[in-house]
Each structure stands twice: as structure tokens, then as C-alpha cells.
N, C-alpha and C positions, 0 to 999 in steps of 0.2 A: 342885592341876593341869592343865593341857586334854590332851583328849585326842589321838592323832597317826593321821594317818590315810595310806597311799598310793592315788594312787589314778593309772591302770595304762590310759591308750585310748591307741592312737596319731592319736585327730581332737586336736587343738592346739583347737579351739573348747570343743568339753564337755568337756579334761584341765580347763580357762579355769572354768566357766561349772560345775563341780560342786568348783573347789580354790576360787569367790568364797565360796559357798552355807560349804560346811562352814568358810570363817574367818569368815565371817557367825558361824557359831552354835560359832565359839571351839576349833578343830584348828588344829592345826600340824598342816600340806600340803606334802606331801612325792610329786613326782613321775615318772613316767617315758610312753614315750612306744611299745614294743615291749619285748616277752616278753622278750625275752633281757636288757634292760635291766636291771627288773621279776625277774627268777632273783636277778641278780649281786647286787641289792637287797638281796634276801632272806634270800640266803646269811648275806650281814654279821653275824657272833652278834651286835654290840654296839643290831643296828639293833630297834627293836620299835613295833608298832603296835596300838594297838585295835582301827582296821577294816580294813579294804583292798579299793576301790575296783574291781572288776573286769572287764572288754570281754571280750571273748569273740575277737574279731575282730580277731589281733594280727600285727605280725610278730615272724617267725622262731617264736616257744615261742607258742603257742596262751592262750586263755585259760582253756578246760576239764583243759588241762596241768602254767600252772601251781596252781590250783586242787588239783588233786591232788597237788601237791609241796610245798601248803602244809598240808593233809589229813595228809603220811605225810613231815611230819617232826616229829621232834616239841618240840620248840622252839615250832614256828610254830602245833601247830593248832589250840590254839585261839580262833586270830585269826577272829572273825568275816570271815567273806565274803563281799557283796555284788555280783552281778555287774550291771553298768548294757553295755546291747547293745542293736542293731536287732534279733538274730537274739531270733525273736517263737513260732518254729513250737514245738507241745507236744512233740513230741523234745528241742530243743534248749533249753526247761524246765524240761526233768523229769531229764535226761542233767548238767543242769546242779548241779542238785539233789544228783544221785542222785553225785558227785564233790565232793560238803563243801558247797554255796555253802548261807548260813543264808537268801540270800532272791534277786528274781530283779525285777531293772524291765529293761522295753524304750524305745528310744530312739521318736520321742519322748516325755519324762518332765514330768513337775510337778514343778518345785524344788523344793516344799513339799513335795509327797510324797513327796519324795526321803530329804527329811530326816529325816519325819517316821517313816521306815524306817529311813535308822540309827539316830534316839533308841530306835526302839523293839528294832532290834537287842542294842541296846547296855547296855536294862535288861537282855534276858535271858542277857543271856552275867555283867552286874554279878549275877545269880540264883550261879552256875556256880561264879566267883572264887574260889581259895582263903582257907581260915579258920585263917591257919597263927600263929603269936606269932611271933617275933625267932630264938630258934631255931628255926623251920622244922616244927615236935611240934605238930600240932593242938589251935585249945584247946579242941576239945569231939566228939570220936572219934568222930562216929556213924558206925556203920555198919548198913547191908541185908545178910541176905544168903539168899538160895537157890539152897537146892545147897551147887555148886560159880561160882555168882553172886556176887563182893560189891560193894558200892556202897563205897562213904567220903563221905561227900556232905557233908564239910565241906572235906576235899582234892581234891575235884574227881576221883576215882579210881577205878580200874570193873575190877577182873580177873577173868579166868575161866578156868579153872583153873591157878590160880598163873602166865596170862598177863595181861600187861597190856594196858587194851585201850584207843585212844585216842578220844574221839569229843568233836565240836564241841561248842558252849556250848547248841547248840535240842538237842539229839541228848540228850545229857546227861541235861535236861531233862521231856524227854519220857521217859526210861526210869524216871529216878524218879518223874514221875508214879504210870507206869502201878507201877515195884515198889510205890509207897507203901504202893498202893493195890490187892494182889493178886486172885490171884483177880473184880477187875467186872470190871461189862464196859464199856467210851467207846466212847462214838461218834464218829465224824470232827473234828463239829463242836465236841464237849464236848471232844476232845484239842486242836483248832482256837483255842476261846475260853479254854482251862485252860494253853496253853503258850503260843500266840504272840499270846494277847490278844485285846482284841476294836479298840485300835487305826491300825490297817492293814486293809485287804481281804485274803486271804492265801487259796487256791484250796483248798479241799479231798483232793484229790491226796499237795497236798504233803505230810500225812498218811502219806499211801503211802511213800509216795516216804522219808522221814524213816523210819517203821518197818524199810523193805526196807533200807536202812543200820547200822541198829543190827541186825537178824539174821542182815548178814553178818559181819558184825561177834562175836557175840559166840552164834549158834550153831553149832552142832557142821557142823547141816543145818538152813542158811539156807531149804530147800526140806519138813524137815519139825521146820518148830520149836516147841524145846521150850520156854523159856524166856514169849516174845510170840506171845500167841494166835490166833486169828482167828476168830472167830464171822459163819459168814456173814449176812450183806445183816444186821448186827450194831454190830461195831466190829474192837476188842480189847483183850487183856486175858498178866493176868502170868496165869502158870500156876505154882502150891504143887506 
């Protein structure tokens, strides 16, 4: 079955270029040229996408708000988001990742790198797909429990204090990697290789941003985390 992509950008030339390369790689592509139109498309419950390509500087509703809407809408929260923008400041990159983007590419860009990034994101998302039978029951309900934190590895479900937590595909994979290896300290570089892979370049700062996002969702006090600990100068670990 072909993958479906939504491309949101107010530059027609960019939309056509991105759409061309996605279609050449087997995608079905829909387009939106402003934030309000994209919001309406995403609000239609019958619409399903495998990835969303999102510009930041959009008329009416900007990319940051759209990305936040996607991450805070349960029906959409699992969809990978790739930000493609001319804004190259570190602040914009970090903010884009903080509101839920899975990757960030600046314009001008290489179409080959763009497609490589898209494929890498989809590979990561594939790992976190629900593994359920026709009755909606997990084929192998394998749980990880650390105090009040429970992770269902097969159904991509995380709860804390009986509260459901919505994580992106990358956030889930990172949390799962750490919880499966409790009390072991991992450097940024190790986590980059384990979670993002080595097929594309990702800045080490990306790990910090994702850890911060996960903490904001699972910790009672993200400034004094009880689950994901930092060993200063070394890396991160899950405290049991």
C-alpha cells in the first residue's frame, strides 16, 4: 500500500518540488498552501497520513502551531512531522523539535537528503506501530513497569499514574531504549546511533530536546526528574 504525505508550504515551487520527489518514491501526496487550509484538512477524521512535511512561515496559522496541534490531537499524534523551512536559527530548530517535529531541514535543501530523511523517519515510525490482532488485542502484551511508569511495547502505549501519555514515534523509541536498559548511562552519541541510526546526520542537541520533551510528559517535576536522570558530562539513564 502506498504511503500518504501531506505537504504544507506557501511557496508553490517548493510544494511542487517536494511533491514530485515524494511521488517519484511511491507516495500519494496532498498539498496545502497555508496553515488554515492544513488545519481544516487535518481536522477531517477520515484523512490519514504517514508523514507531514511542514513549513514554519505560513499564512494564517504558522508551522509551530500546526505541529503543536498535531501532537496534541490523539488521532494525529503518532504521525511523523518533518519541518522544511528557510528558518535556520538554532532557536527555531530547537523550538521546532520541542513542539513535536521528528526532524528539521533548512532550505535550500538536497532532494536526495530530503528523501533519505523521510525514509529514515518512516523506518523509526514503523518500529512503534501497534501490533494488534483483528480483535484489537495485543498479540504479545509485553509490559515494562518502573514504579508508576508503564510502557506497552507492542501497542505503543505509555501511562504514568494511570494517565495516558502521548509520545511521538521517536520519543517512544528513545524512552523504550532507555527503559529496556535501566540504570545504564548512555551518551548522546550512543543514543543518536541507537535511536536515529547512522543513515543521516542528526545534531547531538537533538537528544537533549527529545529528553526534555519526554520529561515534560512523564515527570511530575521535569526540573527534578525521577525517571530519566542526567549524569553530568556523561549522558542519560533510567533510574529504577
